[in-house]
C-alpha positions in Angstrom: -7.5 -12.3 -25.3 -5.9 -9.1 -24.2 -5.0 -8.9 -20.5 -6.9 -5.9 -19.1 -5.7 -3.7 -16.3 -8.0 -3.1 -13.3 -9.2 -0.3 -11.0 -12.2 0.5 -8.8 -15.5 2.4 -9.2 -16.5 4.5 -6.2 -19.5 4.3 -4.1 -22.7 5.9 -5.3 -23.2 9.4 -4.1 -19.6 10.4 -3.8 -18.9 14.1 -3.5 -18.7 16.1 -6.7 -15.3 17.8 -7.4 -15.0 21.5 -6.7 -12.3 24.0 -7.3 -9.5 23.5 -4.7 -6.5 25.4 -3.4 -5.7 27.5 -6.5 -3.1 30.3 -6.5 -2.1 33.2 -8.8 0.5 32.3 -11.4 2.0 35.7 -12.3 4.0 38.0 -10.1 3.8 35.7 -7.2 6.9 34.4 -5.3 7.2 30.6 -5.1 5.0 29.2 -2.3 6.8 27.5 0.6 5.4 24.0 1.1 3.7 23.1 4.3 5.9 21.6 7.0 5.7 17.8 6.9 4.5 17.7 10.6 1.7 20.2 9.9 -1.6 18.3 9.3 -4.5 19.9 7.5 -6.8 21.9 9.9 -10.0 20.2 10.9 -11.9 22.7 8.9 -10.1 21.9 5.6 -12.6 21.0 2.9 -10.5 18.0 1.9 -11.3 16.3 5.2 -14.8 15.6 3.9 -13.3 14.1 0.8 -11.0 11.9 2.9 -14.0 10.6 4.8 -15.9 9.8 1.6 -12.8 8.0 0.2 -12.6 5.8 3.3 -16.3 4.8 2.8 -15.9 4.2 -0.9 -16.1 0.7 -2.4 -13.6 1.7 -5.1 -10.4 -0.2 -5.1 -7.7 2.5 -4.5 -9.9 5.2 -3.0 -8.5 4.5 0.4 -5.2 5.8 -0.8 -6.3 9.3 -0.4 -7.2 10.0 3.2 -4.7 12.7 4.0 -1.7 10.6 4.8 0.3 11.7 1.8 -0.7 15.4 1.9 0.7 15.7 5.5 4.2 14.5 4.6 6.4 16.3 2.2 9.8 14.9 1.1 12.4 15.8 3.8 15.0 13.1 2.9 16.3 12.9 -0.7 17.2 9.5 -2.2 20.4 9.1 -4.2 18.5 9.2 -7.5 17.2 12.7 -7.0 18.4 14.9 -9.9 19.6 18.3 -8.9 17.5 21.0 -10.6 17.1 24.8 -10.7 16.1 26.2 -7.3 17.6 23.3 -5.2 19.7 24.3 -2.2 23.0 22.7 -1.5 24.9 23.0 1.8 28.7 23.3 1.4 31.1 22.9 4.3 34.9 23.2 4.1 37.4 22.9 7.0 41.0 22.1 7.9 42.8 25.2 6.7 40.0 26.9 4.8 36.6 27.3 6.6 33.3 27.7 4.8 29.8 26.9 5.9 27.2 28.2 3.4 24.1 27.3 1.4 24.2 27.6 -2.3 21.1 27.8 -4.6 21.2 26.4 -8.1 20.6 29.4 -10.4 18.7 29.6 -13.6 21.7 28.3 -15.5 22.0 25.2 -13.4 25.1 26.4 -11.7 26.3 27.1 -8.1 29.2 29.5 -7.2 31.9 27.5 -5.5 34.4 29.5 -3.4 37.7 30.1 -5.2 36.5 27.9 -8.0 33.7 29.9 -9.6 30.5 28.7 -11.4 30.1 25.0 -11.4 27.2 23.2 -13.2 25.3 20.8 -11.0 22.0 20.6 -12.8 21.4 17.0 -13.9 23.7 15.5 -11.3 22.1 12.9 -9.1 22.1 13.4 -5.3 24.3 10.3 -5.0 27.0 11.8 -7.1 26.8 15.4 -5.8 29.5 15.0 -3.1 32.1 13.5 -5.4 31.4 16.0 -8.3 31.8 19.1 -6.0 34.9 17.6 -4.3 36.6 16.8 -7.6 35.9 20.4 -8.8 37.4 21.9 -5.7 40.4 19.6 -5.5 41.7 21.5 -8.5 42.2 24.5 -6.2 42.4 23.3 -2.6 45.1 21.0 -1.1 44.2 17.4 -0.3 44.3 18.1 3.5 41.3 20.4 3.2 38.0 18.5 4.0 35.0 19.1 1.8 31.4 18.1 2.4 28.4 18.9 0.2 24.8 17.7 0.5 21.4 18.5 -0.8 19.6 20.7 1.7 16.3 21.4 0.1 14.5 20.7 -3.1 13.0 23.4 -5.3 9.6 24.5 -4.2 7.2 23.9 -7.0 3.5 24.5 -7.8 1.8 21.8 -9.7 -1.6 21.7 -11.4 -3.9 18.8 -10.5 -6.9 18.5 -12.7 -9.2 16.0 -14.5 -11.4 13.7 -12.5 -10.2 14.7 -9.0 -12.4 16.0 -6.2 -10.8 19.5 -6.0 -8.9 20.6 -9.1 -6.4 23.4 -8.5 -2.7 24.4 -8.1 -1.0 22.8 -5.1 2.4 23.4 -3.5 5.2 21.0 -2.8 8.7 20.2 -3.8 10.2 18.7 -6.9 10.9 15.5 -5.0 7.3 14.9 -3.8 5.4 12.0 -5.5 2.3 12.5 -7.5 0.4 10.8 -4.6 1.0 13.9 -2.4 -0.4 16.3 -5.0 -3.4 14.0 -5.7 -4.0 13.7 -2.0 -4.0 17.5 -1.6 -6.7 17.7 -4.3 -8.9 15.4 -2.3 -7.9 12.3 -4.2 -9.3 10.8 -7.4 -13.1 11.0 -7.6 -14.0 7.3 -7.7 -17.2 8.0 -9.5 -15.5 9.7 -12.4 -11.7 9.2 -12.3 -9.4 6.4 -13.4 -6.9 4.8 -11.1 -5.2 3.2 -14.1 -4.5 6.3 -16.2 -3.0 9.3 -14.4 -0.9 11.4 -16.8 2.0 13.7 -15.9 2.3 16.5 -18.4 4.9 19.2 -19.1 3.6 21.7 -21.6 2.3 19.7 -24.6 4.4 16.6 -23.7 3.1 13.6 -21.7 6.1 12.6 -19.5 4.5 9.6 -17.7 1.4 7.5 -17.4 0.9 6.2 -13.8 -1.1 3.1 -13.0 -1.9 3.3 -9.3 -2.9 -0.4 -9.3 0.9 -1.1 -9.8 1.5 0.8 -6.6 -1.3 -0.9 -4.7 -0.5 -4.5 -5.9 3.2 -4.4 -6.6 4.6 -1.4 -4.8 5.8 0.2 -8.0 5.5 4.0 -8.4 7.2 6.4 -10.8 9.9 8.6 -9.1 9.8 11.3 -11.7 10.6 14.8 -10.4 8.1 17.5 -11.0 8.8 21.0 -12.2 7.0 24.2 -11.6 3.8 24.3 -13.7 3.7 20.6 -14.4 0.2 19.1 -14.8 -1.2 15.9 -13.2 -4.2 14.9 -15.2 -6.6 12.1 -14.0 -8.3 10.5 -17.1 -12.0 9.5 -17.0 -12.8 6.2 -15.4 -12.6 3.1 -17.5 -15.0 0.1 -17.4 -15.8 -1.5 -14.0 -16.9 -4.7 -12.4 -17.9 -5.1 -8.7 -16.9 -8.0 -6.5 -18.6 -9.0 -3.2 -19.4 -12.0 -1.1 -16.8 -14.3 0.4 -13.8 -12.1 -0.7 -11.0 -10.4 1.2 -11.0 -7.5 -1.2 -14.6 -6.9 -2.0 -14.3 -3.8 -4.1 -15.2 -2.3 -7.4 -12.4 -2.8 -9.9 -11.6 -0.9 -13.1 -10.3 -2.4 -16.3 -9.1 -1.3 -19.7 -10.7 -2.8 -22.8 -14.1 -4.1 -23.7 -14.1 -7.0 -21.2 -12.2 -8.8 -18.5 -11.9 -12.4 -17.5 -13.2 -13.7 -14.2 -9.8 -15.3 -13.2 -8.2 -11.8 -13.5 -10.8 -10.3 -11.1 -10.2 -13.3 -8.8 -6.6 -12.3 -8.4 -7.6 -8.9 -7.3 -10.7 -9.8 -5.1 -8.9 -12.7 -3.4 -11.8 -15.0 -2.5 -11.8 -16.6 0.9 -10.7 -20.3 1.1 -14.2 -21.5 1.6 -15.5 -19.8 -1.6 -16.2 -22.3 -4.4 -18.5 -20.6 -6.8 -19.3 -17.2 -8.2 -22.7 -15.6 -9.0 -22.5 -13.2 -12.0 -25.2 -10.6 -12.4 -25.2 -9.1 -15.9 -26.3 -5.4 -15.9 -25.8 -4.6 -19.5 -28.8 -4.4 -21.9 -32.5 -4.2 -21.1 -32.6 -7.6 -19.3 -30.9 -8.4 -16.0 -29.5 -11.9 -16.1 -27.8 -14.0 -13.4 -25.3 -16.8 -14.1 -23.6 -19.2 -11.7 -20.2 -20.8 -12.2 -17.5 -22.6 -10.3 -14.5 -20.4 -9.6 -12.3 -22.9 -11.4 -13.9 -22.0 -14.7 -12.8 -18.3 -14.3 -10.6 -18.4 -17.4 -13.6 -19.1 -19.5 -16.0 -16.4 -18.0 -16.0 -13.0 -19.7 -17.1 -10.0 -17.6 -18.3 -6.7 -19.1 -18.8 -3.1 -17.9 -21.2 -2.9 -14.9 -21.3 -6.7 -14.1 -21.4 -7.7 -10.5 -19.9 -10.9 -9.1 -20.5 -12.5 -5.7 -18.3 -15.3 -4.3 -20.2 -18.1 -2.5 -19.6 -21.4 -0.8 -21.5 -24.1 -2.5 -20.4 -27.2 -0.5 -22.2 -30.4 0.1 -21.9 -31.6 3.8 -19.6 -34.6 4.2 -19.2 -35.2 7.9 -20.4 -33.7 11.1 -19.0 -33.6 14.7 -21.0 -34.4 17.8 -19.6 -33.9 21.3 -20.5 -36.4 24.0 -20.1 -35.1 27.6 -20.8 -36.5 31.0 -20.6 -40.0 32.5 -19.1 -42.2 29.9 -15.6 -43.7 29.1 -15.5 -43.1 25.3 -14.1 -40.2 23.2 -15.5 -36.7 23.8 -15.8 -35.9 20.1 -17.3 -38.1 17.4 -17.0 -37.5 13.6 -19.9 -39.0 11.8 -21.2 -39.1 8.2 -23.7 -36.4 7.3 -27.2 -37.9 7.9 -26.2 -40.0 10.9 -28.9 -40.9 13.4 -28.9 -40.8 17.2 -29.0 -44.6 17.5 -25.7 -44.9 15.5 -24.0 -42.6 17.9 -25.3 -44.3 21.1 -24.0 -47.6 19.9 -20.5 -46.1 20.1 -20.9 -44.5 23.5 -19.4 -46.6 26.4 -21.7 -46.0 29.4 -20.6 -46.7 33.0 -22.7 -48.2 35.8 -23.3 -44.6 37.1 -24.5 -43.4 33.7 -28.2 -42.3 33.6 -28.7 -43.6 30.0 -32.5 -43.1 30.3 -32.1 -39.3 30.8 -29.7 -38.5 28.0 -29.7 -34.8 27.2 -29.3 -33.2 23.7 -28.2 -29.6 23.3 -28.6 -28.2 19.7 -27.4 -24.9 18.3 -30.3 -24.4 16.0 -32.7 -24.9 18.9 -30.8 -22.4 21.0 -31.0 -19.9 18.2 -34.8 -20.4 17.9 -35.2 -20.1 21.7 -33.3 -16.8 21.6 -35.4 -15.5 18.8 -38.7 -16.4 20.6 -37.5 -14.8 23.8 -36.4 -11.6 22.1 -39.8 -11.4 20.3 -41.7 -11.8 23.6 -39.5 -9.2 25.3 -40.2 -6.7 22.4 -43.9 -7.3 22.8 -43.7 -6.6 26.5 -41.7 -3.5 26.0 -44.2 -2.2 23.4 -47.1 -2.8 25.7 -45.4 -1.1 28.6 -44.5 2.0 26.6 -47.9 2.4 24.9 -50.1 1.8 28.0 -52.7 4.5 28.6 -53.8 6.0 31.9 -57.1 7.6 32.9 -55.9 9.7 35.8 -52.8 11.4 37.0 -52.4 8.9 39.9 -52.8 6.0 37.5 -50.2 7.6 35.1 -47.7 7.8 37.9 -48.3 4.2 38.9 -47.9 3.0 35.3 -44.7 5.1 35.1 -43.2 3.3 38.1 -44.3 -0.1 36.9 -42.9 0.6 33.4 -39.5 1.5 34.8 -39.4 -1.7 36.8 -40.5 -3.8 33.9 -38.0 -2.2 31.5 -35.2 -2.8 33.9 -36.2 -6.5 34.2 -36.5 -6.7 30.4 -32.9 -5.5 30.0 -31.8 -8.3 32.4 -33.8 -10.9 30.6 -32.2 -10.0 27.3 -28.9 -11.2 28.7 -30.2 -14.7 29.4 -28.6 -17.3 27.2 -30.9 -20.3 26.4 -29.4 -23.8 26.6 -30.9 -25.2 23.4 -31.9 -28.5 25.2 -34.2 -30.8 23.3 -36.4 -33.4 25.0 -35.5 -36.8 23.5 -35.4 -39.5 26.2 -39.2 -40.3 26.0 -39.4 -40.2 22.3 -40.4 -43.5 20.7 -38.2 -42.7 17.7 -35.2 -41.4 19.6 -32.8 -43.6 17.8 -34.0 -42.2 14.4 -33.4 -38.6 15.4 -31.2 -36.9 12.8 -28.0 -35.5 14.2 -26.7 -32.0 13.3 -23.2 -30.6 13.2 -22.3 -29.1 16.6 -24.8 -31.2 18.6 -23.8 -31.9 22.3 -25.0 -35.1 23.9 -24.7 -35.1 27.7 -24.9 -38.3 29.8 -26.0 -37.5 33.3 -24.6 -39.2 36.3 -26.8 -40.9 38.9 -25.9 -38.6 41.8 -29.1 -38.9 43.8 -29.5 -35.1 44.2 -32.3 -32.6 43.6 -31.5 -29.0 43.0 -33.8 -26.4 44.6 -33.5 -22.9 43.2 -35.4 -19.7 42.6 -37.4 -18.0 45.4 -36.3 -20.1 48.3 -34.3 -19.0 51.3 -31.3 -21.3 50.8 -31.0 -22.5 47.2 -29.1 -25.7 47.3 -28.8 -29.3 46.2 -30.7 -31.7 48.4 -30.2 -35.5 48.7 -33.2 -37.2 47.1 -35.4 -39.4 49.4 -38.3 -41.3 47.9 -40.3 -40.6 51.1 -40.1 -36.8 50.5 -42.5 -34.9 48.3 -42.1 -31.5 46.6 -42.9 -29.4 49.7 -40.5 -31.5 51.8 -37.6 -30.8 49.4 -38.4 -27.1 49.4 -38.4 -27.0 53.2 -34.9 -28.6 53.0 -33.8 -25.5 51.1 -35.2 -23.2 53.8 -38.7 -22.9 52.5 -40.3 -20.2 50.3 -38.9 -16.7 50.4 -41.2 -13.7 50.9 -41.1 -13.0 47.2 -42.1 -16.5 46.2 -45.3 -17.4 44.3 -46.1 -20.6 46.1 -48.6 -21.6 43.4 -46.0 -21.5 40.6 -43.3 -24.1 40.9 -41.6 -25.8 37.9 -39.9 -29.1 38.1 -37.2 -29.5 35.4 -36.5 -33.2 34.9 -33.1 -34.4 34.0 -34.2 -35.6 30.5 -35.2 -32.0 29.5 -38.9 -32.3 30.2 -40.8 -30.1 32.6 -43.9 -30.4 34.9 -46.0 -28.2 37.1 -44.9 -28.9 40.6 -48.3 -28.0 42.1 -50.3 -30.1 39.7 -47.9 -33.0 39.4 -45.7 -33.2 42.4 -43.6 -36.0 41.1 -39.9 -35.4 41.7 -37.1 -37.8 40.7 -33.4 -37.9 41.5 -31.5 -35.4 39.3 -34.5 -33.1 38.9 -34.4 -29.3 39.6 -37.2 -27.5 41.5 -37.6 -23.8 40.4 -39.8 -21.6 42.5 -41.0 -18.5 40.5 -41.3 -15.0 42.0 -44.4 -13.1 42.6 -45.5 -10.7 39.9 -47.3 -7.9 41.6 -48.5 -5.4 38.9 -51.7 -3.4 38.9 -51.9 -3.8 35.2 -53.1 -7.3 34.4 -51.6 -7.4 31.0 -48.2 -6.6 32.3 -48.5 -9.4 34.8 -49.6 -11.9 32.2 -46.7 -11.0 29.8 -44.1 -11.2 32.6 -45.5 -14.6 33.7 -45.2 -15.9 30.2 -41.5 -14.7 29.9 -40.7 -16.1 33.4 -41.9 -19.6 32.2 -40.1 -19.2 28.9 -36.8 -18.3 30.6 -37.1 -21.1 33.1 -37.7 -23.7 30.4 -35.1 -22.5 27.9 -32.3 -21.7 30.3 -33.3 -23.3 33.6 -32.9 -19.8 35.3 -35.4 -18.1 37.6 -35.1 -14.4 36.8 -36.4 -12.5 39.8 -38.1 -9.1 39.6 
């Protein structure tokens, strides 16, 4: 099977190409390239192209965001070949003083002092110093110092056309790479152009075929020098396949040929370590089919133009971890087989005489997520009712406005509440059969003999439990009710995760928490009802009394 090359298709809706910075060809002096430190103005039309390239899902489109167009070649490598129009600085001292700049003429020569014409066209920059020194040593004594260096490359104007965003003629130097000229043209149009097949032409001759994937993946790029009037032509886009899902490089890739193998796309897309399988959506023909394979079978799977692949993690659970906190002497973390039950874990926990094993607490991430979802839904309902409430008179409208502002401020505070995810398990007759989940936290309370009193009391505090004291006695120990307290709404949160109405069932045990809710004084009855509901919901899910 032929090994295809790859490249990316651009995002849908990319900008169409338009004619770019063209310039007259005849009777016009060579254009001086922009200074390297001179960025394009904010109003340059290419800026819109650069933004579209950044947002494109085409592999390679992010090359063309203006970085290359802002920097022209200012330092010449040793392999640069001297050509017509290049400028060479010549310095001679110690007995004969010269400091001049020589331009390579149409014949490829420069005029050396006391020597005459000397051909430098075709000499590499690395050999320029020695070539000029050897020529001048035939005239000058050895004590005379000679230094020659390339000062500036020939300004050129190059045509950029084909599937680019802004075809036209662009200025630069003969040492600039094709990336700079493509960038000036807004980059390759990812909806139409190929990143695998960029031709460099001189007259009727194709000098080079550039594959930009080689530059992106291997750092390889042609260093061919360009002449005035050369053409950079971007060929039409080849066939494509799109990769997504659990991949570091989720892009749309281009390939040459009728098909590509999945393992070749895997090398480009770089699936994440947790990815095990790939879903292939076939988009060719009149029927859309979906197939599913292990990534390991990639060498057998053939992909065709328009196919989409998604990397997934198809793993069976093997083990889970459960953390045990609180009053016990065993490990903090337990690794158990998937499907383990609560009873299996409790057999491994070493309780102490101070452990309250009858009030074990379970905190579960999935329960926490559901509590957050329910709270968010209730808050949205309250916001909606506040914002859509109607008023019959101007006075009523003003009152509703003030109430709405208060409620909305309270809602914003309520959104920051983080539920605990606690599950009531201690009284369950089938507690030992409860299925454990990965990430569960089991907390063993200590028999500390304290009762926490919080909410709308004067001095929220922990109070030593006394069997002779009832609910009101414990609240009085915390300073009694505050002025904002609703004395008819008191919640008792028991250590095992269960709750009771303190006014209907005044039973309080050591380790419990008494929460006094605030008054809800709204003229609108529906507002008050909704706020009461959320107050209870927050108190139960997070053990927090959120005052108004």
